[in-house]
C-alpha positions in Angstrom: -107.7 -125.2 124.2 -109.1 -126.1 127.6 -110.0 -123.2 129.9 -107.9 -123.6 133.1 -110.4 -123.9 136.0 -108.0 -124.7 138.8 -104.3 -124.0 138.7 -102.5 -127.4 139.0 -99.7 -128.0 141.5 -97.8 -130.8 139.8 -95.0 -129.5 137.6 -95.9 -131.7 134.6 -99.5 -130.3 134.5 -98.2 -126.8 135.2 -95.9 -127.1 132.2 -98.8 -128.3 130.0 -100.5 -125.0 130.7 -97.4 -122.8 130.3 -97.1 -122.1 134.0 -93.7 -121.7 135.8 -92.1 -124.8 137.3 -89.1 -125.4 139.6 -87.5 -127.5 136.9 -88.4 -128.9 133.5 -90.6 -132.0 133.9 -89.7 -135.1 131.8 -91.4 -138.3 130.7 -90.6 -140.5 127.7 -92.9 -142.0 125.1 -93.0 -145.8 125.4 -91.4 -145.5 128.9 -93.3 -148.5 130.0 -91.8 -151.1 127.8 -89.3 -153.5 126.4 -86.1 -151.7 127.6 -86.9 -152.5 131.2 -86.1 -156.0 132.6 -89.0 -155.8 135.0 -91.3 -155.3 132.0 -89.8 -158.2 130.2 -90.3 -160.4 133.3 -94.1 -159.5 133.2 -94.3 -159.8 129.4 -92.7 -163.3 129.4 -95.8 -164.6 131.1 -98.4 -163.6 128.5 -99.0 -162.1 125.0 -99.0 -158.4 124.3 -102.8 -158.1 123.9 -103.4 -160.2 127.0 -101.1 -157.9 128.9 -103.1 -154.8 127.7 -106.3 -156.6 128.9 -105.1 -157.6 132.3 -105.5 -154.4 134.4 -103.4 -155.5 137.4 -100.4 -156.3 135.2 -100.9 -153.4 132.8 -101.0 -151.1 135.9 -97.8 -152.7 137.2 -95.8 -152.0 134.0 -97.3 -148.5 133.8 -95.8 -147.7 137.2 -92.5 -149.4 136.7 -90.7 -146.4 135.1 -91.9 -144.1 137.9 -90.1 -146.2 140.4 -87.0 -147.0 138.2 -86.4 -143.6 136.5 -88.2 -140.9 138.6 -90.0 -139.4 135.6 -92.6 -136.7 136.2 -95.6 -138.4 134.6 -96.9 -141.9 134.0 -98.4 -142.9 130.6 -101.0 -145.7 130.5 -99.8 -149.0 129.2 -102.1 -149.8 126.3 -102.0 -149.6 122.4 -103.6 -147.2 120.0 -105.1 -150.2 118.0 -107.3 -151.4 120.9 -110.0 -149.0 119.5 -109.9 -150.9 116.2 -110.7 -154.2 117.9 -113.4 -152.5 120.0 -114.9 -151.2 116.7 -115.1 -154.8 115.4 -112.0 -155.2 113.4 -109.9 -158.3 113.8 -106.5 -157.5 115.4 -103.6 -159.6 116.3 -99.9 -159.1 117.2 -97.4 -161.6 115.8 -93.8 -161.8 116.8 -91.5 -160.1 114.4 -94.4 -158.7 112.3 -96.2 -156.2 114.6 -99.9 -155.6 114.3 -102.1 -157.2 111.7 -105.6 -156.3 111.0 -108.2 -157.4 108.5 -108.1 -154.4 106.0 -111.0 -152.0 105.7 -111.4 -151.5 102.0 -115.0 -151.0 101.1 -118.2 -149.2 102.1 -119.6 -152.5 103.6 -116.4 -152.9 105.7 -116.9 -149.4 107.1 -120.6 -150.0 107.8 -119.7 -153.1 109.8 -117.5 -151.0 112.1 -119.4 -149.9 115.3 -119.0 -147.0 117.6 -118.7 -148.9 120.9 -119.5 -148.0 124.4 -115.9 -147.7 125.7 -116.7 -149.0 129.2 -118.2 -152.2 127.6 -115.6 -152.9 125.0 -112.5 -151.4 126.7 -113.5 -151.7 130.3 -110.1 -153.3 131.0 -108.5 -150.0 130.0 -110.6 -148.0 132.5 -109.9 -150.6 135.2 -106.1 -150.1 134.5 -106.5 -146.3 134.7 -108.2 -146.6 138.1 -105.6 -149.1 139.4 -102.7 -146.9 138.2 -104.2 -143.9 140.0 -104.5 -146.0 143.2 -100.9 -147.2 143.0 -99.5 -143.7 142.1 -101.3 -142.2 145.1 -100.7 -138.7 143.7 -97.0 -139.1 143.2 -97.2 -138.1 139.5 -100.0 -137.5 137.1 -101.3 -140.2 134.7 -101.5 -139.6 131.0 -104.2 -141.4 129.0 -103.9 -141.7 125.2 -105.3 -142.7 121.9 -104.3 -142.6 118.3 -105.4 -139.7 116.1 -108.1 -140.7 113.5 -105.7 -140.4 110.5 -103.0 -142.6 112.1 -105.5 -145.2 113.3 -107.0 -145.2 109.8 -103.6 -146.0 108.3 -103.6 -149.3 110.2 -107.2 -150.1 109.6 -106.9 -149.6 105.8 -103.4 -150.9 105.2 -103.9 -153.9 107.5 -100.8 -153.1 109.5 -97.8 -150.9 109.3 -96.9 -149.2 106.0 -94.3 -146.9 104.5 -96.3 -145.3 101.7 -99.9 -145.5 103.1 -100.9 -145.9 99.5 -104.2 -147.7 100.2 -105.4 -145.0 102.6 -104.2 -142.2 100.4 -106.0 -143.8 97.4 -109.2 -143.8 99.4 -108.5 -140.2 100.6 -108.0 -138.9 97.0 -110.2 -141.2 94.9 -113.1 -142.0 97.3 -113.3 -138.9 99.6 -116.8 -139.6 100.8 -115.8 -143.1 101.9 -112.7 -141.7 103.6 -114.7 -139.2 105.5 -117.2 -141.8 106.6 -114.4 -143.9 108.0 -112.7 -141.0 109.8 -116.0 -139.7 111.2 -116.6 -143.1 112.8 -113.0 -143.4 114.2 -113.3 -139.9 115.6 -116.6 -140.5 117.4 -115.3 -143.8 118.8 -112.0 -142.4 119.9 -113.5 -139.3 121.5 -115.8 -141.5 123.7 -112.8 -143.7 124.5 -110.7 -140.7 125.7 -113.6 -139.2 127.7 -114.0 -142.5 129.4 -110.3 -142.5 130.3 -110.7 -139.1 132.0 -113.8 -140.3 133.9 -111.7 -143.3 135.1 -108.9 -140.9 136.3 -106.6 -139.9 133.5 -105.2 -136.4 134.3 -103.9 -135.5 130.9 -104.3 -137.0 127.4 -102.0 -137.5 124.4 -103.2 -137.9 120.9 -100.7 -139.8 118.8 -100.7 -138.9 115.1 -97.5 -140.8 114.3 -98.0 -141.0 110.6 -99.6 -137.7 109.7 -96.2 -136.3 108.8 -96.6 -138.2 105.6 -99.1 -135.6 104.5 -98.4 -132.2 102.9 -99.6 -129.2 104.9 -102.7 -128.7 102.7 -103.6 -132.4 102.9 -103.0 -132.4 106.7 -105.4 -129.4 107.1 -108.0 -131.0 104.8 -107.8 -134.7 105.8 -106.3 -135.1 109.3 -106.6 -131.9 111.3 -110.4 -131.4 111.3 -110.9 -134.8 113.1 -108.4 -133.9 115.8 -109.9 -130.5 116.2 -113.3 -132.1 116.7 -111.8 -134.4 119.4 -110.0 -131.6 121.2 -113.2 -129.5 121.2 -115.2 -132.4 122.6 -112.6 -132.8 125.4 -112.4 -129.2 126.2 -114.9 -129.4 129.1 -112.9 -132.2 130.8 -110.4 -129.9 132.6 -107.4 -132.0 131.4 -104.6 -130.8 129.1 -104.3 -132.4 125.7 -101.0 -133.1 124.0 -100.9 -133.5 120.2 -98.0 -135.4 118.8 -97.3 -135.6 115.1 -94.3 -137.6 113.8 -91.9 -136.0 111.3 -94.0 -132.8 111.3 -91.5 -129.9 111.0 -93.6 -128.7 108.1 -96.9 -128.9 110.1 -96.2 -126.8 113.2 -98.5 -124.0 112.2 -101.5 -126.2 111.4 -100.8 -128.3 114.5 -101.4 -125.1 116.6 -104.9 -125.0 115.1 -105.7 -128.3 116.8 -106.5 -126.4 120.0 -104.2 -128.7 122.0 -102.5 -127.3 125.1 -99.2 -129.0 124.2 -97.6 -129.9 120.8 -95.1 -132.7 120.6 -92.0 -131.9 118.5 -89.6 -134.5 117.2 -85.8 -134.0 117.0 -85.8 -132.8 113.4 -87.0 -129.3 114.4 -85.1 -127.2 117.0 -87.3 -126.2 119.9 -86.3 -122.6 119.5 -87.8 -122.6 116.0 -90.8 -124.5 117.1 -91.6 -122.1 119.9 -91.1 -119.1 117.5 -93.6 -120.6 115.0 -96.0 -121.6 117.7 -95.9 -118.0 119.1 -97.0 -118.8 122.6 -100.2 -120.5 121.6 -99.2 -123.9 123.0 -96.6 -125.4 125.2 -94.0 -127.7 123.6 -92.9 -131.3 124.4 -89.7 -132.9 123.2 -87.4 -133.4 121.6 -84.2 -135.6 122.0 -83.4 -138.1 119.3 -84.1 -141.5 121.0 -80.9 -142.9 119.5 -78.9 -140.5 121.6 -79.7 -142.8 124.6 -77.7 -145.5 122.9 -74.5 -143.4 123.2 -72.3 -142.7 126.2 -73.7 -141.0 129.3 -71.5 -137.9 128.6 -73.2 -137.5 125.2 -76.7 -138.0 126.7 -76.0 -135.2 129.3 -74.6 -132.9 126.6 -77.5 -133.4 124.2 -80.1 -133.1 127.0 -78.7 -129.7 128.0 -78.7 -128.6 124.4 -82.4 -129.4 124.1 -83.1 -127.5 127.3 -81.1 -124.5 126.0 -83.1 -124.6 122.7 -86.3 -124.6 124.7 -85.2 -121.5 126.6 -86.2 -120.2 130.0 -89.8 -119.5 129.1 -92.3 -121.8 130.9 -94.2 -124.4 129.0 -91.6 -127.1 128.1 -92.0 -130.8 128.8 -88.8 -132.8 128.1 -89.4 -135.9 126.1 -87.9 -137.9 123.3 -88.8 -137.1 119.8 -90.3 -140.6 119.4 -90.6 -143.7 121.6 -87.7 -145.0 123.6 -85.9 -147.9 121.8 -86.0 -151.4 123.2 -82.2 -151.7 123.2 -81.8 -148.6 125.5 -80.0 -149.2 128.8 -82.2 -148.3 131.8 -79.2 -146.6 133.3 -78.9 -144.3 130.3 -82.6 -143.4 130.6 -82.1 -142.7 134.3 -79.1 -140.5 133.4 -81.3 -138.5 131.1 -83.9 -137.9 133.7 -81.3 -136.9 136.3 -79.7 -134.5 133.9 -83.0 -132.8 133.1 -83.9 -132.6 136.8 -80.6 -131.1 137.7 -80.9 -128.4 135.0 -82.9 -126.1 137.3 -83.5 -122.5 136.2 -85.5 -119.6 137.4 -88.3 -118.8 135.0 -88.6 -115.1 134.2 -91.3 -113.2 136.0 
């Protein structure tokens, strides 16, 4: 966990460090995206990867939800698979099929992967970070991000999305030395990538381990967690909080604490009261409304938002978020109703 050098003033950053705030800060995963008509207008002009690689437009869509919703943090518009392309793997996004990569399956495939200089291969991301900071002008903090090594490896080995992750798990169990070589290389590349984002102006970082919930707790500790620990330790001198999100991870809360991250993302399957009890004050929490609730009526959204806030309790160190990314079919007015409800739920933190 980072040593707090200077006490932050913004409520989002204060919540990351478990400090009192005037109200619970909120942002939403995938808040810069397809549910916003202004995003769709930008996206209609170019492909997804081209948008990621056009700093002026990527900055524009990053800032859009700040203006529309009034959330308390911006998250960089990018993709966790950009690092795969930077490492030398072929990557493309096709309509209706999502990401497709040339699968990494052998020792020679791994040897061909490089650990790139992030400012050379992903300079467009750093330009976007700098431009977002300029446009935000201190209004809210900017969150940079990357995929966790295990989750990135699922895409690299499976060649895209997967339900069983059988190819990666086969490598993990049957060829552990090969698996470690791949994860070591991803870890090194991703750490440099996140460090470069901080140097460019990111004020917090989120590590997405969306698919690590597919592992048992022992396998998570053996095959996913050590690489995240290495990343967090390397980032500990950057004076920015790290958020670690693991999808479907109710069984992994205790080992997630061992990551050293300041904040743990919790999805909707685990009540925040239980999560906080199991975390034992060793990290702040982020979450955890089911994104599908935003498809319901406003009255339900308000009721469920207040229920999440009640579950989190009055203790400082809660950042409101969805338990996963906001869905494309969500009405922006419903997302705004959620933000307003959270902001109106002011409470005095105990002394």
